[in-house]
C-alpha positions in Angstrom: 134.6 166.4 10.2 132.7 168.3 13.1 129.5 165.9 14.3 127.9 166.5 17.2 125.3 164.5 19.8 122.2 166.1 21.4 121.7 164.5 25.4 120.9 166.0 28.8 123.9 165.1 30.1 127.5 165.7 28.5 129.3 162.8 26.5 133.1 162.8 27.1 133.5 159.8 25.0 130.9 157.1 23.6 129.9 153.8 25.8 128.2 151.9 23.3 127.8 149.4 26.1 125.7 151.4 27.2 123.8 152.2 24.1 119.2 151.7 23.9 119.4 148.1 21.9 115.2 149.1 21.0 116.0 152.8 19.3 115.2 153.4 15.4 118.2 152.2 14.1 119.2 149.6 16.8 122.2 150.1 19.4 124.4 152.6 18.8 125.7 156.2 20.0 123.9 158.2 17.1 125.9 161.3 15.6 124.8 164.3 13.8 127.1 167.0 11.7 124.5 169.3 11.8 125.0 171.3 15.0 120.9 172.6 15.0 120.1 169.3 14.7 121.6 168.3 18.1 120.4 171.1 19.7 116.6 170.7 18.9 117.1 167.1 19.7 117.9 168.2 23.1 114.3 169.9 23.4 113.2 166.8 24.1 114.9 166.8 27.1 114.2 169.8 28.3 110.5 169.4 28.2 111.2 166.6 30.9 112.4 169.0 33.0 116.3 167.5 32.3 119.0 170.4 31.2 119.9 169.7 27.2 123.5 170.2 26.0 125.8 169.0 23.1 128.4 167.5 22.8 
């Protein structure tokens, strides 16, 4: 199974110590099997002037 993560930086390996605690589903590392969904998540960062990266 291939999973994707949309962010403003490349994630070579998840670090749960750095995850935010007060997000929708609690702390963790969010992934999706849908590439297009990860790309859409990157749009949020692009609007803030950052580069969107899908890992």
